[in-house]
N, C-alpha and C positions, 0 to 999 in steps of 0.2 A: 504494500500500500504506500503511495507517495506521501511525503511529508508536506503538510500544509501550514503556512505561516500566517498568522493574523486572520484566520478564517477566510483567506483570500488568495494567497500566492501558492501555487502548486509547484513544488520543486521537481524538475524533470531529471536533470543530470548535473553533476559537478563538472565545471569547465576549467577551474583554476584553484590553486591553494597556495598559501604562504603569506609572508608578511604578518600583519596583525590580524588577519582573518583566518578562519578555519576553512574558508572556501568561498568561491563564487559559483553560483548555480544558475543554470538556465531554468526559467520558470514561466508559468502562465498566470496571468491575472484573471482569476475565475469570475471576478465581478465586471470585467470589461465585456461588452456585448460581442466583440470580435476575438475574445480570448487572447488578448495582446501578450506577446512575449516580452519578458523583462529579465534583467539580471539581478540576482539577489546576493549580496555580500554579507556573510555571517561573521560576527566577531568571534575570535578564539574562545572556545568553550571553557578552558581552564580558568578556575575562579580567580587565581592570583593575576593571571594575564588579563582577565576580563576587567578587574579593577584598574590595573595599570593602563590599559588601552582605552578605557571608557572615555576619558577626556579627549584623547586623540581622535576617537571615533566621532564624538560630538563636534569637534573642530572640523573634521572632514565633512560631515553632513552640512554644517553651517557654511563652510567655504564653497563647496560644490553647489549648494542650492542658490548661491548668489551669482554664480557664473552663468553666462548665456553666450555660448560660442559653438560654432559648428564642430569643433574638435574636442568638445567636452561633453561627456554623457550627462544627460539630465537626471536629477534625482526626483522620483515620483512619490516616495513614501519612506518611512523608517519606523521601527518599532522594537518591541521586546517580546521574545517568545515566553511561553508559560514557565519555562525553566530559566528565565532571566538572561537568555542569549540575545544580544542586540543584532539588528540587521538593517541594511539599507537596500531599497528597491530602486534600481536604476534602469535607464533606457537600455534596450537590448541592441547590441551591435554584433552581427555575425562576423567572425574573424577566424582566420586560419591560425589557431594557437600553435600548431606544429612549427610554424615559422619562428616563434619566439622561445622555443624550448632551449634551455641552457645545456642540455645533455646531447644535443644533436652532434653526430660525429664530425660534421664539417663546420661547426660553429666557430672554432678558432684555428682551423687548419690552414695551410697555405692556399688551399683552393676555396676557403670559406671567407669569413668576414674580414680577416686581416688583409687578404689580398685585394680587397675592395677599397682599402684605405690608401690615401696618397699622402706621403710626407711632403712638407714644403719644398724639399730639395728635388722632388719628383715633378713638381708643377712647372 
């Protein structure tokens, strides 16, 4: 059975993890007439980390909600689960996450990222 946050957001699959969050999930807004896709970022579940990161999380919500730019995802909602885990609901943007993985074999190989960089002496 899928996890539902705030009686509204149905979590489909985890798409990212790390940082101060326990994960970012692809989800559906069940109250939207078109079942709009959204991204849901959950704050780390560990109680000590939760206390430490709560202020950072609040700051992030406040900062992002004030931004209005085509390169910044909009925040639609935020809340707290029944077990006191904080979350942010953001605009969904499909992206090829494989492109950003740190453990890709070509990430820092001579044929990967480094070969695409040009030093000033090469210009």
